[in-house]
C-alpha positions as CSV (number, residue, x, y, z in Angstrom):
1,M,11.1,-18.4,-43.1
2,E,7.8,-19.8,-41.7
3,I,9.8,-21.6,-38.9
4,Q,11.4,-18.3,-38.0
5,K,8.1,-16.5,-37.8
6,E,6.7,-19.3,-35.6
7,R,9.6,-18.8,-33.2
8,F,8.3,-15.3,-32.4
9,K,4.6,-16.1,-32.0
10,Y,3.2,-16.6,-28.5
11,T,0.3,-18.8,-27.5
12,L,-2.5,-17.4,-25.3
13,S,-1.1,-19.1,-22.2
14,E,2.4,-17.8,-23.0
15,K,1.1,-14.2,-23.5
16,S,-0.8,-14.4,-20.3
17,W,2.2,-15.7,-18.4
18,I,4.4,-13.0,-19.8
19,L,1.7,-10.4,-18.9
20,Q,1.9,-11.4,-15.3
21,D,5.5,-10.2,-15.2
22,W,4.2,-7.0,-16.8
23,A,1.7,-6.7,-13.9
24,N,3.8,-7.4,-10.9
25,S,7.0,-5.6,-12.1
26,A,5.2,-2.3,-11.4
27,Y,5.5,-3.2,-7.7
28,S,9.1,-4.0,-8.2
29,I,10.0,-0.5,-9.5
30,M,7.5,1.7,-7.7
31,V,7.8,0.0,-4.3
32,T,10.9,-2.1,-4.0
33,T,13.3,0.2,-5.9
34,A,12.4,3.7,-6.5
35,V,9.4,5.5,-4.9
36,F,8.8,3.7,-1.6
37,P,12.4,3.8,-0.3
38,L,12.5,7.6,-0.9
39,F,9.1,8.1,0.7
40,F,10.0,6.0,3.7
41,K,13.3,7.8,4.2
42,A,11.5,11.1,4.0
43,V,8.8,10.3,6.5
44,S,11.1,8.4,8.9
45,E,13.8,11.1,8.9
46,G,11.0,13.7,9.3
47,S,10.2,11.9,12.5
48,G,13.7,12.1,13.8
49,V,15.3,8.9,12.4
50,S,18.9,9.4,11.1
51,A,19.6,8.9,7.4
52,V,21.9,5.9,8.1
53,N,19.4,4.3,10.5
54,S,16.5,4.7,8.0
55,T,18.6,3.0,5.4
56,A,19.4,0.2,7.8
57,Y,15.8,-0.2,8.9
58,L,14.8,-0.5,5.2
59,G,17.5,-3.2,4.8
60,Y,16.2,-5.1,7.8
61,A,12.6,-5.0,6.5
62,N,13.8,-6.3,3.1
63,A,15.7,-9.1,4.9
64,I,12.8,-10.0,7.2
65,G,10.2,-10.1,4.4
66,T,12.5,-12.3,2.2
67,L,13.4,-14.6,5.2
68,V,9.7,-15.3,5.8
69,V,9.2,-16.2,2.1
70,S,12.3,-18.3,2.1
71,L,11.3,-20.3,5.2
72,L,7.8,-20.8,3.8
73,A,8.8,-21.5,0.2
74,P,9.6,-25.2,0.5
75,I,6.3,-26.2,2.0
76,L,4.4,-23.7,-0.2
77,G,5.9,-25.1,-3.3
78,A,5.3,-28.7,-2.2
79,V,1.7,-28.1,-1.3
80,A,1.1,-26.2,-4.6
81,D,2.1,-29.3,-6.6
82,Y,-1.2,-30.9,-5.6
83,K,-4.1,-30.7,-8.0
84,G,-6.1,-27.5,-7.7
85,Y,-3.9,-25.9,-5.1
86,R,-1.4,-23.7,-7.0
87,N,-3.8,-21.1,-8.5
88,P,-5.7,-20.4,-5.2
89,M,-2.3,-20.1,-3.4
90,F,-1.1,-17.7,-6.1
91,T,-4.3,-15.7,-5.7
92,L,-3.9,-15.5,-1.9
93,A,-0.3,-14.3,-2.1
94,T,-1.1,-11.8,-4.9
95,G,-4.0,-10.5,-2.9
96,L,-1.8,-10.0,0.2
97,G,0.7,-8.0,-1.8
98,I,-1.9,-5.9,-3.5
99,I,-3.8,-5.1,-0.4
100,A,-0.7,-4.2,1.6
101,T,0.5,-1.9,-1.2
102,L,-2.9,-0.2,-1.4
103,S,-2.7,0.3,2.4
104,F,0.4,2.5,2.1
105,A,-1.9,5.3,0.9
106,F,-3.9,5.3,4.2
107,I,-1.1,5.3,6.8
108,P,-0.4,8.7,8.5
109,N,3.1,10.0,7.5
110,E,4.3,10.1,11.1
111,N,3.6,6.4,11.6
112,W,6.8,5.2,9.8
113,L,7.0,2.0,11.7
114,L,3.6,0.8,10.6
115,L,4.5,1.8,7.1
116,L,7.7,-0.3,7.3
117,I,5.7,-3.3,8.6
118,L,3.2,-3.1,5.8
119,Y,6.1,-2.8,3.3
120,A,7.5,-6.1,4.7
121,V,4.0,-7.7,4.4
122,S,3.7,-6.5,0.8
123,S,7.1,-8.0,0.0
124,I,6.0,-11.3,1.5
125,G,2.9,-11.4,-0.8
126,Y,5.0,-10.4,-3.8
127,G,7.7,-13.0,-3.1
128,A,5.3,-15.8,-2.4
129,A,3.2,-15.1,-5.5
130,N,6.4,-15.3,-7.7
131,I,7.1,-18.8,-6.4
132,F,3.9,-20.0,-7.9
133,Y,4.3,-17.8,-11.0
134,D,7.8,-19.2,-11.8
135,A,6.5,-22.8,-11.3
136,S,3.7,-22.2,-13.7
137,L,6.2,-21.6,-16.6
138,V,6.2,-25.4,-17.2
139,D,2.4,-25.3,-17.8
140,S,2.5,-22.2,-19.9
141,T,4.8,-23.3,-22.7
142,T,6.8,-26.2,-24.0
143,L,10.3,-27.2,-22.8
144,N,12.1,-26.1,-25.9
145,R,10.4,-22.7,-25.8
146,M,11.0,-22.2,-22.0
147,D,14.2,-20.1,-22.4
148,R,12.5,-17.7,-24.9
149,I,9.4,-17.3,-22.8
150,S,11.3,-16.8,-19.6
151,S,13.5,-14.1,-21.1
152,A,10.4,-12.4,-22.6
153,G,8.9,-12.3,-19.2
154,Y,11.9,-10.4,-17.8
155,G,12.1,-8.1,-20.9
156,W,8.4,-7.1,-21.0
157,G,8.4,-6.8,-17.3
158,Y,10.8,-4.0,-17.5
159,I,8.6,-2.2,-20.0
160,G,5.4,-2.9,-18.0
161,S,6.9,-1.6,-14.8
162,S,8.1,1.6,-16.6
163,I,4.7,2.8,-17.8
164,P,3.1,3.6,-14.4
165,F,6.6,4.8,-13.3
166,V,6.8,7.3,-16.2
167,I,3.3,8.5,-15.6
168,F,4.2,9.1,-11.9
169,I,7.3,11.0,-12.9
170,F,5.4,13.2,-15.4
171,F,3.0,14.3,-12.6
172,Q,6.0,14.6,-10.2
173,L,8.0,16.9,-12.5
174,T,5.2,19.0,-14.0
175,G,3.2,19.5,-10.8
176,I,0.0,19.9,-12.8
177,L,-2.1,18.2,-10.2
178,P,-3.2,20.5,-7.3
179,I,-2.1,18.0,-4.6
180,S,0.8,17.7,-2.2
181,Q,3.9,15.6,-2.8
182,S,2.8,13.1,-0.2
183,A,-0.7,12.8,-1.8
184,L,0.9,12.2,-5.2
185,I,3.2,9.5,-3.9
186,K,0.3,7.8,-2.2
187,G,-1.7,8.0,-5.4
188,G,1.2,6.2,-7.1
189,F,0.9,3.4,-4.6
190,V,-2.8,3.0,-5.3
191,A,-2.1,3.0,-9.1
192,T,0.5,0.3,-8.6
193,A,-1.9,-1.9,-6.7
194,L,-4.5,-1.5,-9.4
195,W,-2.0,-2.1,-12.2
196,W,-1.0,-5.3,-10.5
197,L,-4.6,-6.4,-10.1
198,V,-5.9,-5.6,-13.6
199,F,-3.0,-7.2,-15.6
200,T,-3.1,-10.3,-13.5
201,I,-6.6,-11.1,-14.8
202,P,-5.3,-12.8,-18.0
203,Y,-3.1,-15.1,-15.9
204,W,-6.1,-16.1,-13.8
205,K,-8.1,-16.8,-16.9
206,N,-5.6,-18.6,-19.2
207,V,-2.8,-20.2,-17.1
208,E,-4.0,-23.6,-15.8
209,Q,-2.3,-26.1,-13.6
210,K,-1.6,-29.0,-16.0
211,T,1.2,-30.8,-14.2
212,Y,0.2,-31.8,-10.7
213,I,0.1,-34.6,-8.1
214,E,-3.3,-36.1,-7.3
215,K,-4.7,-35.1,-3.9
216,Q,-3.8,-37.3,-1.0
217,P,-4.6,-37.6,2.7
218,H,-2.3,-35.7,5.0
219,I,-1.2,-33.2,2.4
220,I,1.1,-31.2,4.7
221,K,2.9,-34.3,6.0
222,N,3.3,-35.7,2.5
223,S,4.6,-32.4,1.3
224,F,7.4,-32.5,3.8
225,L,8.2,-36.0,2.8
226,R,8.3,-35.0,-0.9
227,L,10.5,-32.0,0.1
228,W,13.0,-34.3,1.8
229,K,13.0,-36.5,-1.3
230,T,13.7,-33.4,-3.5
231,I,16.6,-32.4,-1.3
232,N,18.1,-35.9,-1.7
233,N,17.6,-35.7,-5.4
234,V,19.5,-32.5,-5.7
235,R,22.4,-33.9,-3.8
236,Q,22.6,-36.7,-6.4
237,Y,23.4,-34.2,-9.1
238,R,26.7,-32.5,-8.3
239,N,26.5,-30.0,-11.2
240,V,23.1,-28.8,-10.1
241,F,24.1,-28.5,-6.5
242,L,27.2,-26.5,-7.4
243,F,25.1,-24.1,-9.5
244,L,22.6,-23.6,-6.7
245,I,25.5,-22.6,-4.3
246,A,26.9,-20.2,-6.9
247,Y,23.5,-18.8,-7.6
248,F,22.7,-18.3,-3.9
249,F,25.6,-15.9,-3.5
250,Y,25.7,-13.9,-6.7
251,I,21.9,-13.4,-7.0
252,D,21.9,-12.2,-3.4
253,G,24.2,-9.3,-4.5
254,V,22.1,-8.6,-7.5
255,G,18.9,-8.4,-5.5
256,T,20.4,-6.3,-2.7
257,I,21.7,-3.6,-5.1
258,F,18.3,-3.5,-6.8
259,Q,16.5,-3.1,-3.5
260,M,18.8,-0.5,-1.9
261,A,19.9,1.7,-4.9
262,T,17.6,4.7,-4.3
263,A,18.2,4.7,-0.5
264,I,22.0,4.8,-1.2
265,G,21.5,7.6,-3.7
266,S,19.5,9.6,-1.1
267,D,22.3,9.1,1.4
268,I,24.8,10.8,-0.9
269,G,22.5,13.8,-1.2
270,L,20.7,13.3,-4.5
271,A,17.3,14.8,-4.9
272,A,14.3,12.5,-5.0
273,N,13.2,13.7,-8.5
274,D,16.8,13.0,-9.8
275,L,16.8,9.5,-8.3
276,I,13.4,8.6,-9.8
277,V,14.5,9.8,-13.3
278,V,17.7,7.8,-13.0
279,M,15.9,4.6,-12.1
280,M,13.6,5.1,-15.1
281,V,16.7,5.3,-17.3
282,S,18.0,2.1,-15.7
283,Q,14.7,0.3,-16.5
284,F,14.8,1.3,-20.2
285,V,18.4,0.1,-20.4
286,A,17.5,-3.2,-18.9
287,F,14.9,-4.1,-21.6
288,P,17.3,-4.3,-24.6
289,S,20.1,-5.5,-22.5
290,S,18.1,-8.6,-21.4
291,I,17.5,-9.3,-25.1
292,I,21.2,-8.8,-26.0
293,Y,22.3,-11.2,-23.2
294,G,20.0,-13.8,-24.7
295,I,21.4,-13.3,-28.2
296,L,25.0,-13.4,-27.0
297,A,24.3,-16.5,-24.9
298,G,23.3,-18.3,-28.1
299,R,26.8,-17.6,-29.4
300,F,29.0,-17.8,-26.4
301,G,27.0,-19.9,-24.0
302,N,25.0,-19.1,-20.9
303,K,27.8,-19.6,-18.4
304,K,30.1,-17.1,-20.0
305,M,27.4,-14.4,-20.2
306,I,26.5,-15.0,-16.6
307,Y,30.2,-14.3,-15.8
308,V,29.9,-11.0,-17.8
309,G,27.0,-10.1,-15.4
310,I,29.0,-11.1,-12.3
311,I,32.1,-9.1,-13.4
312,T,29.8,-6.1,-14.1
313,Y,28.3,-6.3,-10.6
314,T,31.8,-6.7,-9.1
315,F,32.8,-3.5,-10.8
316,I,29.6,-1.8,-9.5
317,C,30.5,-2.7,-5.9
318,I,33.9,-1.0,-6.3
319,Y,32.5,1.9,-8.3
320,A,30.0,2.6,-5.5
321,L,32.8,3.9,-3.3
322,T,33.2,6.8,-5.7
323,L,29.5,7.9,-5.6
324,D,29.4,11.6,-4.9
325,S,27.2,13.2,-7.6
326,L,24.3,12.7,-10.0
327,L,26.6,11.8,-12.8
328,T,28.3,9.0,-10.9
329,F,25.0,7.6,-9.8
330,I,23.6,7.6,-13.4
331,T,26.7,5.7,-14.5
332,L,26.1,3.1,-11.7
333,A,22.4,2.8,-12.6
334,V,23.1,2.2,-16.2
335,L,25.6,-0.5,-15.3
336,V,23.0,-2.2,-13.2
337,G,20.5,-1.9,-16.1
338,T,22.9,-3.6,-18.5
339,A,23.3,-6.7,-16.3
340,Q,20.3,-7.2,-14.1
341,G,17.8,-8.8,-16.4
342,G,20.4,-10.7,-18.4
343,I,22.0,-12.4,-15.4
344,Q,18.5,-13.4,-14.0
345,A,17.1,-14.7,-17.2
346,L,20.3,-16.7,-18.1
347,S,20.6,-18.2,-14.6
348,R,17.1,-19.6,-14.9
349,S,17.9,-20.8,-18.4
350,L,21.2,-22.5,-17.4
351,F,19.5,-24.2,-14.5
352,G,16.8,-25.5,-16.8
353,Q,19.5,-27.1,-19.0
354,L,21.3,-28.7,-16.0
355,I,18.3,-30.4,-14.3
356,P,16.8,-33.8,-15.3
357,K,13.7,-32.9,-17.3
358,Q,11.5,-35.5,-15.7
359,H,11.9,-33.8,-12.4
360,A,11.6,-30.2,-13.7
361,N,8.9,-29.1,-11.3
362,E,10.7,-30.3,-8.2
363,F,14.0,-28.8,-9.2
364,F,12.6,-25.4,-10.3
365,G,10.9,-25.3,-6.9
366,F,14.2,-25.8,-5.2
367,Y,15.7,-23.1,-7.5
368,N,13.1,-20.6,-6.2
369,I,13.9,-21.5,-2.6
370,F,17.6,-20.7,-3.1
371,G,16.7,-17.5,-5.0
372,K,14.4,-16.2,-2.3
373,F,16.5,-17.3,0.7
374,A,19.6,-15.7,-0.9
375,A,18.1,-12.2,-0.6
376,V,18.5,-12.3,3.2
377,V,22.3,-12.0,3.6
378,G,22.9,-9.0,1.3
379,P,20.4,-6.5,2.9
380,L,21.6,-7.6,6.4
381,L,25.2,-7.1,5.3
382,V,24.5,-3.6,3.9
383,G,22.6,-2.7,7.1
384,I,25.3,-3.9,9.5
385,I,28.2,-2.4,7.6
386,S,26.4,0.9,7.0
387,Q,25.7,1.3,10.7
388,T,29.1,0.1,11.9
389,T,31.0,2.4,9.6
390,G,28.5,5.2,9.4
391,N,28.7,5.1,5.6
392,S,26.2,3.2,3.4
393,L,28.6,3.1,0.5
394,N,30.8,0.8,2.5
395,G,27.8,-1.5,2.8
396,V,27.4,-1.7,-1.0
397,F,31.2,-2.4,-1.4
398,A,30.9,-5.3,1.1
399,L,28.6,-7.1,-1.4
400,I,31.6,-7.8,-3.5
401,I,32.3,-10.9,-1.4
402,L,29.0,-12.4,-2.6
403,F,30.0,-12.0,-6.3
404,I,33.5,-13.4,-5.7
405,I,32.2,-16.5,-3.9
406,G,29.4,-17.0,-6.5
407,G,31.7,-16.6,-9.5
408,S,34.3,-18.9,-7.9
409,V,31.8,-21.7,-7.4
410,L,30.3,-21.2,-10.8
411,Y,33.7,-22.1,-12.4
412,F,33.2,-25.7,-11.4
413,V,29.7,-26.0,-13.0
414,E,29.9,-27.9,-16.3
415,E,27.7,-26.3,-18.9
416,P,25.8,-29.0,-20.9
417,A,26.3,-29.4,-24.7
418,R,24.2,-27.1,-26.7
419,E,21.2,-28.3,-28.6
420,K,19.7,-26.9,-31.8
421,K,16.1,-25.7,-31.3
422,I,13.7,-24.8,-34.1
423,G,10.4,-24.3,-32.1
């Protein structure tokens, strides 16, 4: 019984690490998914941009922001391995994201292009900060607790992101504040930036860089040399390489659907208030679903449960073609909520089981590179197919190819024998 109690206790560094997910996930729901896409579409279409083009431009901005992070990720990760570098780089990236998000509130509504540029900048800060955040997991907990802490980060992140979102919805629906809709939304962006800042403080105080490489001359040059060595190391492990290819494709589809959901809902004629409420429902579904995925993985294995997520998303792509009402969109959002957190948490967990533990930092850095770079193809695919066919739902359906390829490659990944853990 005492052992069971210990399994659910968190150390100070573990709590602080989890709380950082609580902090930055507010950006994820308020900016990436729900409020900003609707706000951008409203101001851009109000300036004469068509609905299809506004969705496409948002997709291009997502792709550009993610591409920048993807190209920088290898060298950023390699440099951050040196003693004393990771935390300042995390702070710089986090500050960039927070300041850009705060800036949304001060851009005139008619200047939709500048708003879109700042959105791309904020996504670069957010994405880069998460590279260092994910890497710090190895310094925040022990190896045999990593799966549990990683999953807790995803789970509590959903709850943390929902709190400012729910407050925003309350003011949105009640109208008790004597301000315009635009002012309310901009106030929401300010609140998101402050939430991100305040709840990052425990991370800054309590998560230290314990694993590192001692400083050397020519840090940039040596970082590139180490990066090349890491790439060669990955190629020596067929199982790891196959997983990264599979992950590259299916996680791209997951991220794209998350980014573009509200824009697609707007295109089929749903009201902004309805879309915001639906996204809140999706967030609340995601919290218990992430926990359930972890429990079922303990019984059936990570790989099988990842397949459950892939199959769910494949169905979502097909079901998207039928979207024509609030009810169908709610169904789609709930389906996304059931699979999103689970497939992400278990992917990170399975990768941790596949890699050689003595090279965990290098391989997890490579994992982040694949995850960030993957999110380029999907948004571009949605944008191109949407503009070509004149229907954004066709763009979502096209994502099915990413899940089919990812699932097919995952079949050849051999899941390691399970180990009993008590701590």
